[in-house]
C-alpha positions as CSV (number, residue, x, y, z in Angstrom):
1,M,8.5,-3.4,29.2
2,N,7.5,-4.1,25.6
3,E,8.5,-2.2,22.5
4,A,5.3,-0.3,22.4
5,D,5.9,1.0,25.9
6,H,9.5,2.0,25.0
7,Q,8.2,3.8,21.9
8,G,5.6,5.6,24.0
9,R,8.1,6.8,26.5
10,R,10.5,8.0,23.8
11,T,7.6,9.9,22.2
12,W,6.6,11.4,25.5
13,R,10.2,12.6,26.2
14,F,10.4,14.0,22.6
15,W,7.3,16.2,23.1
16,L,8.5,17.3,26.6
17,A,11.8,18.3,25.2
18,L,10.1,20.1,22.4
19,V,8.4,22.3,25.0
20,L,11.2,22.8,27.5
21,V,14.2,23.3,25.1
22,P,12.8,26.5,23.5
23,V,12.0,27.9,27.0
24,A,15.6,27.1,28.2
25,L,17.0,28.6,25.0
26,V,15.1,31.8,25.5
27,I,16.3,32.0,29.1
28,L,19.9,31.4,28.2
29,L,19.8,34.0,25.3
30,S,18.1,36.5,27.5
31,L,20.8,36.1,30.2
32,G,23.5,36.5,27.6
33,T,21.9,39.6,26.2
34,W,21.4,41.1,29.6
35,Q,25.2,40.6,30.3
36,V,26.0,42.3,27.0
37,N,24.0,45.3,28.1
38,R,25.7,45.2,31.5
39,L,29.1,45.0,29.7
40,H,28.4,48.2,27.7
41,W,27.2,49.9,30.9
42,K,30.3,48.9,32.9
43,E,32.6,50.0,30.1
44,A,30.9,53.4,29.8
45,L,31.2,53.8,33.6
46,L,34.9,52.9,33.7
47,A,35.5,55.3,30.8
48,D,33.7,58.1,32.7
49,I,35.6,57.4,35.9
50,Q,38.9,57.4,33.9
51,Q,38.0,60.8,32.4
52,R,36.9,62.3,35.8
53,S,40.0,61.0,37.6
54,T,42.5,62.3,35.0
55,A,40.9,65.7,34.2
56,A,42.3,69.0,35.4
57,P,41.3,69.5,39.0
58,V,38.4,71.8,39.9
59,N,38.0,73.7,43.1
60,V,35.8,71.9,45.7
61,V,33.4,74.9,45.7
62,E,32.8,74.3,42.0
63,L,32.5,70.6,42.7
64,E,29.7,71.3,45.1
65,R,27.8,73.1,42.4
66,L,28.0,69.9,40.3
67,L,25.9,68.1,42.9
68,T,23.0,70.4,42.3
69,S,23.0,69.5,38.6
70,D,23.1,65.8,39.4
71,E,26.5,65.3,37.9
72,A,28.7,62.6,39.5
73,V,31.5,63.9,41.8
74,D,32.9,60.5,42.7
75,Y,36.5,60.1,41.5
76,R,36.6,63.6,40.1
77,R,39.9,65.4,40.6
78,A,39.6,68.4,42.8
79,T,41.6,70.8,44.8
80,A,41.1,72.7,48.1
81,N,42.8,75.3,50.2
82,G,42.4,75.6,53.9
83,R,43.7,74.8,57.4
84,Y,43.7,71.3,58.9
85,L,41.9,71.0,62.2
86,N,44.3,68.3,63.5
87,D,42.6,68.0,66.8
88,K,39.5,66.7,65.1
89,E,41.2,64.0,63.1
90,R,39.0,60.9,62.6
91,H,40.5,57.4,62.0
92,F,39.1,54.9,59.5
93,L,40.3,51.3,59.9
94,A,41.9,50.2,56.7
95,T,44.7,48.2,55.1
96,F,47.2,49.6,52.6
97,Q,49.8,47.7,50.7
98,G,49.3,44.7,52.9
99,Q,49.7,46.7,56.2
100,S,46.9,47.3,58.7
101,G,46.3,50.7,60.0
102,F,44.1,53.8,59.5
103,Y,43.2,56.4,57.0
104,L,43.3,59.9,58.5
105,Y,40.1,61.9,57.9
106,T,40.9,65.5,58.9
107,P,38.5,68.4,58.5
108,L,40.0,71.2,56.3
109,A,38.6,74.6,57.3
110,L,37.9,76.6,54.1
111,A,38.1,80.3,53.7
112,D,34.3,80.6,53.5
113,G,33.8,79.1,57.0
114,R,32.9,75.6,55.8
115,Y,34.7,72.3,56.3
116,L,35.8,69.5,54.0
117,F,36.8,66.1,55.4
118,V,40.1,65.1,53.7
119,N,41.3,61.6,53.6
120,R,45.0,62.6,54.0
121,G,46.2,59.0,53.7
122,F,47.4,55.9,55.6
123,V,49.3,55.5,58.9
124,P,50.3,52.1,60.4
125,Y,48.2,50.7,63.3
126,D,50.8,51.7,65.9
127,R,50.9,55.3,64.6
128,K,47.2,56.0,65.2
129,D,48.0,58.3,68.1
130,P,49.0,61.7,66.7
131,A,51.6,62.0,69.4
132,T,53.6,59.3,67.6
133,R,53.8,61.3,64.4
134,P,53.9,65.0,65.3
135,E,55.4,65.8,61.9
136,S,52.1,64.9,60.3
137,L,50.2,67.6,62.1
138,V,50.9,70.4,59.6
139,D,49.9,73.9,60.5
140,G,49.0,77.0,58.4
141,E,47.3,77.3,55.0
142,Q,47.5,74.1,53.0
143,T,46.6,73.1,49.4
144,V,45.5,69.6,48.8
145,T,44.6,67.9,45.5
146,G,43.0,64.5,45.1
147,L,39.9,62.6,44.1
148,A,36.5,63.5,45.5
149,R,34.5,60.6,47.0
150,A,30.7,60.6,47.4
151,E,29.4,60.2,51.0
152,L,27.7,57.0,51.9
153,T,24.1,57.1,52.8
154,E,24.1,53.9,54.8
155,K,26.3,51.2,56.2
156,P,27.6,49.1,53.2
157,S,26.7,45.8,54.8
158,S,25.2,44.4,58.0
159,L,28.5,42.5,58.5
160,V,30.3,45.8,58.9
161,P,30.7,46.7,62.6
162,D,29.2,49.9,64.0
163,N,31.5,52.8,64.2
164,D,33.2,53.3,67.6
165,E,33.2,57.0,68.0
166,T,34.5,56.8,71.6
167,A,37.6,55.1,70.5
168,N,37.7,57.2,67.3
169,I,37.6,54.1,65.1
170,F,35.3,54.2,62.1
171,Y,34.5,51.0,60.2
172,W,32.5,52.8,57.5
173,K,32.7,56.3,56.2
174,D,29.7,58.0,57.9
175,L,30.3,61.6,57.0
176,S,27.5,63.0,59.2
177,R,28.8,61.1,62.3
178,M,32.4,62.1,61.6
179,A,31.3,65.7,61.7
180,A,29.0,65.4,64.7
181,S,31.7,63.5,66.7
182,V,33.9,66.6,66.5
183,D,31.1,69.1,66.9
184,L,31.1,70.5,63.4
185,P,27.7,71.8,62.2
186,A,26.2,69.6,59.6
187,D,25.2,72.5,57.4
188,R,28.8,73.7,57.2
189,V,30.3,70.5,56.1
190,L,30.7,69.8,52.3
191,P,28.7,66.6,51.4
192,F,31.6,64.6,50.0
193,F,35.2,63.6,50.9
194,L,38.5,64.4,49.2
195,D,41.1,61.6,49.0
196,A,44.5,63.3,48.9
197,D,46.9,62.3,46.2
198,A,50.3,60.8,46.7
199,T,52.1,64.2,47.0
200,P,54.9,63.6,49.6
201,V,54.4,65.1,53.0
202,A,56.8,65.9,55.8
203,G,57.9,62.7,57.6
204,D,56.3,60.5,54.9
205,L,53.1,60.1,57.0
206,P,50.3,59.9,56.2
207,K,50.8,58.2,52.9
208,G,48.5,59.7,50.3
209,G,47.2,58.3,47.1
210,V,45.2,55.5,48.8
211,T,42.2,55.6,46.5
212,Q,41.5,52.3,44.8
213,I,39.5,52.4,41.6
214,D,38.8,48.7,41.4
215,L,35.5,48.0,39.7
216,P,35.4,44.4,38.4
217,N,34.3,43.9,34.9
218,N,33.6,40.2,34.4
219,H,30.6,40.6,32.2
220,M,32.3,39.3,29.0
221,Q,32.9,36.0,30.8
222,Y,29.2,35.8,31.6
223,V,28.3,36.6,28.0
224,I,30.5,33.8,26.8
225,T,29.0,31.4,29.4
226,W,25.3,32.1,28.7
227,Y,25.7,32.2,25.0
228,G,28.0,29.1,25.1
229,L,25.4,27.2,27.0
230,A,22.8,28.2,24.4
231,V,25.0,26.9,21.6
232,A,25.7,23.7,23.5
233,L,21.9,23.2,24.1
234,V,21.2,23.5,20.4
235,A,24.0,21.1,19.5
236,V,22.7,18.5,22.0
237,V,19.2,18.9,20.6
238,L,20.4,18.6,17.0
239,A,22.5,15.5,17.9
240,G,19.4,13.9,19.5
241,L,17.3,14.6,16.5
242,I,19.9,13.1,14.2
243,R,20.0,9.9,16.3
244,R,16.2,9.8,16.4
245,K,16.0,10.1,12.6
246,S,18.6,7.4,12.1
247,R,16.6,5.0,14.3
C-alpha cells in the first residue's frame, strides 16, 4: 500500500472519529448525569426512611389514614394494641443472623374488630411447630411497637417459589393469601404489616427487630465511572490530535 493510500485511510479514520467521538461523549455524559440524579433521589429516599423509622410511633389506625393521603407507610414506626390469634400463625421462610428458620406472622385482633398481621420475629427452623415453643404463644391484651411494612402486590420474582399454604410455608409475603388461609375476611385486615421491634419476649422467642433497611447506594461509583470514561475519551482524542499535528 503506497503513501497515498495510507494517507487516505488516516483521513477516513479521522473523519469517522470526528463523528463518533461527540456521540460517545454525549452518551457518557448523559449516563453520568442520570446517575447524579439517581444519587440525589436515593439520598432523599434514605433520609426519608431514616426519619420515618426513628420518629415517634403512631397508632396503626392513624397509619391507615395516611394511606388515603398517598403518604408512604413503609418503615414508619407504629404501635398497636390487641390480642394475638396464635392458632392462625403464618410462617415465612427466612434467615436471620446466619441461621435458617421462619418469621412468625400472627394476626393481632384489634379492638375495632379488624386484624393486623404482625411479624413477631424469627424462630429457628426446628422451632416452627408452636408446640416446641409454648412460651411464645402469649395470651391476653398485648402492645406491640415496630416498623410498618407495605404489602406486596405481586411475587417479587419468577424465581421465588409459590407459597405452600398447606404446609404453612410462605416464600413471599402475600398478605391477602395469609389472611384467606386462616379465614380472615379481607375487608377486615389492615393493608400493611407491622414488624415488631426487638423488645424482649418471654422465652426469647420469637426474636424481634428483624427488619433490614438495606437499600444499596452505589450511584456515586457509577457517576465517577461514566464521567471518568468521558474524561478519558477526551484525553485520548486530544493525544491523537497532538500526534496528528506533530506528523
